[in-house]
N, C-alpha and C positions, 0 to 999 in steps of 0.2 A: 924427302919424300917418304910416307910411310910404307911399313915391309908389305901392307896389302895392293898398293898403290903399284909398287913395284913387281909386285906377284902378277897385277893384273896387267902391267906394261909387257911382262916377257910373255904371258900367254897371249895377249892381243898381237903382238906382233908376230905368233906362230899362226894363228888363226889370219892375218893377214896376207904371210906369210905360203897359206893354204892357198886362200881366193887366187892369189896369182899366179896358174901354176906354169906360165911360161919361164918361170924361176925356181918353181919349188920342188924339194926331191921329196916326191911321198914317201912316207914314213920317220919325217925328220919333227913332223908336229904331234901335239901332244892333245888333241881334241878329232873326232871322228869325224871325216872327210867323205862321210858315205857316196856322192860321188865317182870318188877313186877309188872303191872298195868292189868287191865281188860279192855284197848281201853276204858276208862271212857269219855275220851275228845273227843272221836269219835262217841258219844253214847248218853252222857247225856246233852251233850250241843245244842243248836239249829246253827244255818248259813243260812242266804238269798245270794241269788246268787246277787253277786256285782264282782268287781275287786279283791276282796279275796276268792270266793270259787265261783266255778264253777256252782252249783245248789243250793235247798232251802233245808235246813232237819231240821225237827221239833224235839224239845230237846225230850228226849228218846229213838229217834228212831238211830237206827244204821245207819252210814255212807254207803251208796255204796260202797266204797272202800276199806269198812272192811273186812279182812278175819276170818275167823272163829277159828286161832289161837291168835285174839287180831291184830295182826298186819298189817300195812296199805298195799294197795296190789299196790299202786303208790309212794311209799315212795320217790324214788329216781329222780323223776319226777314229784314235786307235783307242782312245780313253774309252770312248762311248761303247764299243765295239768289244771291251773285255781286255785289251791287250795293255792296260795301266804297267804293266812291266818292261814293256819296248819303250816306253817314255821317258823312263828313268834312267835309260842304259846309254852309257857312255864306254867306248872302245878304246878310250883316251890314243886314239890313232892307231891302234895296232893294225886294224882292218886296212888303210891303205898300203903301211907297210908292207904285210905280207903281201896282198896283193899284186901290187907294183914294184917291191924291191924283194922281197925273198924270194917271190918265184916269179919275177920280172914280167909282171902283166898277164900271164898264162891263167886265163878264166878255168873254174874249175870245172866247170859244165864241159870244156872243149879234151882236158886231158883225160887218161887211163885212169883206172879205179885207184891204184896207189897213189896217183900224184894228187887225187880228191883226197884221198884219206890224210896224206900227209899234211897237206895241206890244212886241213879241219883239227889235226893235231896239233899243229906250231903255231895255229891262231889264239887259241889259251894261253899260252908260254909267253909269246912276245902282247897279250894285253897283261900281263900281269909285271911284264918288263917296262911295259911304257906307264904303268899306272905308279912305280915306282920312281920312275924319271920325272911323272910328276911331283911326287911327293919331295924328291930332292930339289928339281927346281924351287919349288915353294921354300924349302929350308934355306937355299942360299939366299932368298930373299931378305930373310928375318934375322936385321942387324945382330940382334941379340945372342944369334947364333954366331958370330962370327968367330970365336975359339975352334972351332971344328968346320968351319969354311974350307980348309984344307982337305980334311978327309973327304967332305960332303964332295968337292970337285972331284975326288979319284973316284970315290964310288959313282958318282956321275958318268965320267967316263968309263969305267968298269961297264957299268949297264946298259949304254948305249954300247960299248963294242958287243957285250951279249947278244942284244937284239938286233946287231948287223951279219950274227951267223947265219950260217946254210943251215937248208932245212933239217940235216942229218943234225948239225950242233946244237939245234935248236931244238929237237927233239927229244935228244939226250941229257939236255940239261936240266942239272939240280935245283929248280928256282928254290924249293922250301930252302937250302942251303943258303942261296944268295939274299932271299927276302931277310933270313935269319942275320947276316952282317950288316945291312944296309937299314934293317929298326934299330939296331944297336946306335945307329947313328943317327936316328931320326927320333930315339927315347932321350938321350942327350940333347937333343936340338930341341926337344917339348920341354924337359928341364930348366935351360936356359930361358927360351920363350916366356915363359910362365915365370920366372925369378921376379919379372920385375911387376907383378902383379901383387897390389898393397893387400893385406891380412893372410888367412889363413887359407893354403891352396888347397880345393877340396878335391880328395881321390875318390872317383867313380869308376873307376878302370875297371870293362869288361860287368860292371853292374847291371841287374835287370831290373831296369827301369820302365818295364812296359807298362802304358798306362798308367804312369806317375802322375802324380797331381803336383805340379812345380811351377805353378802359376806365378809369378812375377820372383821367382827364385832366384838367389846369389849362388851362382854358380861362374862367376868370373874368373881366370886362372886356372879353372877346375881342369884334372884331367878325365876327359871321357871317351880316352881311347876305346874300343871295342865295347862300350857302353850301349844296351838294348832298349831303346827310345821308343819304341814301337806305340806310338800312339799316347804317346805321353802328351800334358797339358802344359807346355813351355809358355805359353801365353806372355807377353811381358818378362819375361825371365833376364837377364842379367847371364850372358855368356859370354862376354867381352875376352879375347885373349885365351878361351880355351882351347883344349885339343881334343878336337872332335874324330882323328881318324879311327875308319873303322865304327863310326858310331852309326848304329841303325836307326835313321831317322824316318822309317815309313810312316806315315800319315799321324808324325808327331805335329802338334799344333804350334807354330812357331810368329802366331799372333802377336805384333806389337814386340817380339823378342829381339834384343839387342846384340848381334854376332860379330859387332866391329872387331876387327884385330884377329877372330878366330882362325885358328891354321890348321891345315890338312882338312880340311872340307872339300869337299869335289861338288861339281857341278851336279853327279848323279844321285849324292846323299840331299842336296836342295830341291833337285828334282820330287823326291820321293817322300817329300815334306808337306806340310800345307801351312799357307803363310797369308801375308797381307800387303797393301800400301807402307803399314807403319813396322813392320820387320824391315830391322838393319840389318844388311848383310857385307862378307869380304868383298875388296872389290876385286878379287879374284875369281868371283861365282854371279852367273846373271841371276835375274830375278824371272822365274818359271812363269809362262805364260799361262799356263792354267791356274796360277795365282789370282790373277783378275777373274775369273770367272767364279771364285769364293773357294778356295783351296787346290 
């Protein structure tokens, strides 16, 4: 079984587990389950009027589109109404953990002001921890990273333990320090995973490639960690086995690009890009619905 297939199976199992709430423990899945969340991303997070959002919203203020049942009132037409940013966001399962586990199912609307503030402070912290859990889970699916699998499993257990903390513990957590420790392992994982790619490995880490003309480019096994690929032309590009952790793919054109075996590529990144039926994706991410409508 390929590394991508292993990751797809792991994440698929999590999605199936989420769907069956009779035996699911909310918070153990790494993809958002809005039905088990109190609309935290629509309240806790701020956004500014831009190409991604049609209006300004302060942190802690409910979005004007949020209904009393915590559902989005314009979910079916978000892109048409100027809320593209909402369609590319994923909390990696942090919303249901904070709502149902950390705060025991107590709605932010029902508690005192301090309860509301604490929940909104904790949500971004858990979201970061869940993102790390996602990366560590994928790293463990890569056979080439076997030399560091033991360390990765320990980091996964440590991160899960932190995510299970009390609201007070989570609010006091030094997330950047933990991310730094995990990142060292993910860097080593990347080196091992890309070592099997033939030819010279291109280093484009943190590169400014906004609007770059990379049509048909050979980026197989490239290090594209943190690269700015906003609106880049990647049509027909070879991105097989590339490390795409943190790469900004907003409006990048992935038409006919080959991302087979690319790793640390999240669903939000794919959702933010443009693609088509000829785009080849890792099995760990799904093909965005809006691609069928021309991008």
